C-alpha positions in Angstrom: 19.0 -4.4 8.9 21.0 -4.5 12.8 22.2 -2.0 10.8 20.3 0.1 8.6 19.8 -1.8 5.4 16.7 0.0 4.3 15.8 3.1 2.3 12.7 4.1 0.6 10.7 6.3 -1.7 7.2 7.7 -1.5 5.5 9.3 -4.5 2.5 11.7 -4.1 -0.3 9.5 -2.9 -2.7 10.1 0.0 -2.8 7.3 2.6 -4.5 6.9 6.0 -2.4 6.1 9.1 -3.2 6.7 12.7 -6.3 8.5 11.5 -4.3 11.0 9.5 -4.0 11.3 5.8 -0.4 11.6 4.5 0.7 12.7 1.1 3.9 10.8 0.3 4.8 8.4 -2.3 8.5 7.6 -2.1 10.3 6.9 1.1 14.0 6.1 1.7 16.0 4.8 4.6 19.4 6.4 4.6 22.5 5.4 6.6 24.1 2.2 5.4 23.9 -1.0 7.5 27.4 -1.0 8.8 27.1 2.5 10.3 24.1 1.9 12.5 25.1 -1.7 13.2 28.5 -1.3 14.8 27.6 1.8 16.8 24.5 0.0 18.2 26.6 -3.1 19.0 29.3 -0.9 20.7 26.5 0.6 22.9 25.3 -2.9 23.9 28.9 -4.1 24.6 28.8 -6.8 22.0 31.1 -7.5 19.0 30.4 -5.1 16.1 29.7 -7.8 13.6 26.9 -9.2 15.9 24.9 -6.1 15.5 24.0 -6.4 11.8 21.5 -9.2 12.0 19.5 -7.2 14.5 18.3 -4.9 11.8 16.5 -7.5 9.7 13.3 -7.7 11.6 12.9 -3.9 11.8 13.3 -3.8 8.0 10.4 -6.2 7.5 8.3 -4.3 10.1 8.9 -1.1 8.2 8.0 -2.7 4.9 4.7 -3.8 6.4 4.0 -0.3 7.6 4.7 1.1 4.2 2.2 -1.4 2.7 -0.4 -0.5 5.3 -0.1 3.3 4.8 -0.1 3.2 1.0 3.6 4.1 0.3 4.3 3.2 -3.3 8.1 2.8 -3.2 10.8 2.2 -0.5 14.5 2.1 -0.8 16.8 0.4 1.8 20.5 1.3 2.1 22.2 -2.0 2.6 25.9 -1.3 2.3 28.2 1.0 0.3 31.3 0.2 -1.7 33.2 2.2 1.0 31.8 -0.1 3.7 33.6 -3.0 2.2 36.9 -1.6 3.5 35.9 -2.6 7.0 37.4 -5.7 8.7 36.6 -9.0 7.1 34.3 -10.3 9.9 32.2 -7.2 9.7 32.0 -7.3 5.9 30.8 -10.9 6.0 28.2 -10.1 8.7 26.6 -7.1 6.9 26.7 -8.9 3.6 25.0 -12.0 5.0 22.4 -9.7 6.7 21.6 -8.1 3.3 21.3 -11.5 1.7 18.8 -12.6 4.4 16.9 -9.4 4.1 16.4 -9.6 0.4 15.4 -13.2 0.5 12.8 -12.3 3.2 11.4 -9.5 1.1 11.2 -11.8 -1.9 8.5 -13.8 0.0 6.3 -10.7 0.2 4.1 -8.9 -2.3 6.6 -6.6 -3.9 8.4 -5.5 -7.0 12.0 -6.0 -5.9 15.3 -4.7 -7.3 18.8 -5.0 -5.8 21.0 -2.1 -7.0 24.8 -1.8 -6.8 28.0 -2.6 -8.5 27.5 -6.3 -9.3 30.7 -6.5 -11.3 32.7 -6.1 -8.1 33.8 -9.2 -6.1 32.2 -7.5 -3.1 28.8 -8.0 -4.5 27.2 -11.2 -3.1 26.6 -13.7 -5.9 23.4 -14.8 -4.1 21.8 -11.5 -5.0 22.7 -11.5 -8.7 19.2 -12.9 -9.6 17.7 -9.8 -8.0 19.6 -7.3 -10.1 16.7 -7.1 -12.6 13.4 -5.9 -11.1 11.2 -8.9 -10.3 7.6 -9.1 -9.2 7.0 -11.4 -6.2 3.6 -12.5 -5.0 0.9 -10.0 -6.1 3.5 -7.3 -6.6 2.5 -3.9 -5.4 5.0 -1.8 -3.5 8.2 -1.1 -5.3 11.3 -2.1 -3.2 14.8 -1.0 -4.0 17.7 -2.5 -2.0 21.1 -0.9 -2.3 24.0 -3.4 -2.1 27.7 -2.5 -2.7 26.3 0.9 -3.9 28.5 3.9 -4.7 27.5 7.3 -5.9 30.5 7.5 -8.3 29.5 4.1 -9.8 25.9 5.3 -10.2 26.8 8.6 -11.9 29.8 7.4 -14.0 27.8 7.0 -17.2 27.0 10.7 -17.2 30.4 11.3 -18.7 29.1 9.8 -21.9 25.8 11.7 -21.9 25.0 14.4 -24.4 25.4 17.7 -22.4 22.5 19.1 -24.4 20.1 16.6 -22.8 18.5 17.9 -19.6 17.2 14.6 -18.2 20.2 13.1 -16.4 18.1 10.4 -14.9 18.2 8.4 -18.1 22.0 8.2 -17.9 22.5 6.9 -14.3 22.5 3.3 -13.2 19.8 4.0 -10.6 17.4 5.2 -13.2 14.7 2.8 -12.1 14.6 4.4 -8.6 12.0 7.3 -8.3 12.6 10.7 -7.0 12.5 10.5 -3.2 10.1 12.6 -1.1 11.3 11.7 2.4 14.5 10.2 3.7 14.6 8.8 7.3 17.9 8.1 9.0 18.3 6.4 12.3 21.4 6.8 14.5 21.6 10.6 14.8 23.9 11.2 11.8 23.0 14.2 9.7 24.4 13.3 6.3 23.4 11.3 3.2 26.5 9.1 3.1 26.5 9.1 -0.7 22.8 8.0 -0.9 21.2 8.3 -4.3 22.3 11.9 -5.0 20.0 12.4 -8.0 16.8 11.0 -6.5 17.4 12.7 -3.1 18.0 16.2 -4.4 14.6 17.6 -3.3 14.0 15.1 -0.5 13.1 16.1 3.0 15.5 14.6 5.6 14.2 13.3 9.0 16.8 12.1 11.6 16.2 9.9 14.6 18.7 9.5 17.4 17.7 6.0 18.2 19.6 3.3 16.3 18.0 1.2 13.6 17.9 -2.1 15.7 15.8 -0.1 18.2 13.2 0.7 15.6 9.6 1.4 16.8 6.6 2.0 14.6 6.2 5.3 16.3 9.5 6.4 14.6 7.8 5.9 11.2 4.7 7.9 12.1 6.7 10.7 13.7 8.6 11.1 10.4 5.4 11.1 8.3 3.7 13.6 10.6 6.7 15.8 10.4 6.8 15.6 6.6 3.2 16.7 6.5 4.2 20.0 8.0 6.9 20.7 5.5 6.6 23.1 2.6 7.4 20.9 -0.4 8.4 23.2 -3.3 10.8 21.0 -5.4 13.1 24.0 -5.6 10.4 26.4 -6.8 
């Protein structure tokens, strides 16, 4: 999403791609839309708000690649609660881009969930019907789309949890999102930007200097090949 409205998850499944076999189940795209969008637009010499829509087509292309390679779950990072502090014209632009992206994904074979603080006025009312996971078409790949997401909002319920219980996942708002194997971030930034802190705790992190609107399928396969070379220990 012109920006980077997509994140994913891949969970332990072998899948062929480019004559390789990859073991990855959950994939996430980190770096919220507004970050990659306005920097790309600045580079092109166009208004910042014009960059966001340029990320929609790459998001769909990436979804198709995940389907083809057997990835079971993908999470897109649309925009954060902090992003809503940006100028009004930018906020409208990245919100509209997220709405378009979700509606496009709802025409695909997917199990779709939009996750974020839907009680906030910054959450687009057009996406309220997607805040409960819904199967579209034949279902299949699990797609999570973060909109008006904030890590504090996500983890706030932990204050009420029994400290004797070890499984914190049951007490967070993003409990329906699986642990992430690989996070890919476009735009050169080497940080999570508040992205799903519980699910990403053991994730490997692959960074591309190219901006999200300049997405190429090769980026995807570079990241998967790199992941294959990592020693996945889950902290052990």
